[in-house]
C-alpha positions as CSV (number, residue, x, y, z in Angstrom):
1,M,-124.6,25.0,35.5
2,L,-120.9,25.1,36.2
3,T,-118.7,27.6,34.4
4,C,-115.7,26.6,32.2
5,K,-113.4,27.9,34.9
6,E,-115.1,25.8,37.6
7,V,-115.0,22.7,35.4
8,S,-111.3,23.1,34.6
9,T,-110.6,23.3,38.3
10,L,-112.7,20.2,39.0
11,V,-111.1,18.3,36.2
12,S,-107.7,19.0,37.7
13,E,-108.9,18.1,41.2
14,S,-110.4,14.8,39.9
15,L,-106.9,13.7,39.0
16,D,-105.9,13.8,42.7
17,H,-109.1,12.5,44.3
18,S,-112.6,11.4,43.6
19,L,-115.1,14.2,43.4
20,P,-118.5,14.1,45.2
21,L,-121.4,12.9,43.2
22,R,-122.9,16.3,42.7
23,Q,-119.7,17.8,41.3
24,R,-119.1,14.7,39.0
25,M,-122.6,15.1,37.6
26,G,-122.1,18.8,37.1
27,V,-118.9,18.2,35.3
28,R,-120.4,15.5,33.1
29,F,-123.4,17.8,32.2
30,H,-121.1,20.6,31.3
31,L,-118.8,18.4,29.2
32,M,-121.8,17.2,27.2
33,M,-122.3,20.8,26.0
34,C,-118.8,22.3,26.0
35,S,-116.3,21.1,23.4
36,M,-113.6,23.3,24.8
37,C,-113.8,21.7,28.2
38,R,-114.0,18.2,26.7
39,T,-110.7,19.1,24.9
40,Y,-109.2,20.4,28.1
41,K,-110.1,17.2,30.0
42,K,-108.8,15.0,27.1
43,Q,-105.5,16.9,27.0
44,T,-105.1,16.9,30.8
45,L,-105.6,13.1,30.9
46,Q,-103.1,12.7,28.0
47,L,-100.5,14.8,29.8
48,R,-101.0,12.8,33.0
49,D,-100.6,9.5,31.1
50,A,-97.4,10.9,29.4
51,M,-95.9,11.9,32.7
52,R,-96.6,8.5,34.2
53,T,-95.0,6.8,31.3
54,Y,-92.0,9.1,31.5
55,A,-91.7,8.5,35.2
56,R,-91.5,4.7,34.7
57,R,-88.6,5.0,32.3
58,E,-85.1,4.2,33.4
59,P,-83.1,7.3,34.1
60,T,-80.6,8.1,31.4
61,E,-77.8,10.5,31.2
62,H,-78.4,13.2,28.6
63,L,-74.9,14.7,28.7
64,S,-71.6,13.0,28.2
65,K,-69.1,12.9,31.0
66,E,-67.0,15.4,29.1
67,A,-69.9,17.8,28.7
68,R,-70.8,17.7,32.4
69,Q,-67.1,18.4,33.2
70,R,-67.0,21.3,30.9
71,I,-70.1,22.8,32.5
72,K,-68.6,22.2,36.0
73,N,-65.4,23.9,35.0
74,A,-67.2,26.9,33.5
75,L,-69.3,27.3,36.6
76,K,-66.2,27.3,38.8
77,T,-64.4,30.0,36.7
78,D,-67.5,32.2,36.4
79,G,-67.8,32.2,40.2
80,K,-64.3,33.6,40.7
């Protein structure tokens, strides 16, 4: 049986590519018995989905032009 450490690595890898059948079955078997790893997988998938949603948003400016200028000025004077 796979360890929790192995399963967490495989769950992360499965986000990037499809795992071989033997590894997929091992992960599924482990997840049936381990609530901590089920939670980890669920949270990992939620984080991936949140990042995908965030990446699709239109970029917005978080600072006003005045605030950006104040920061630029402060950086210029600190460097002298």
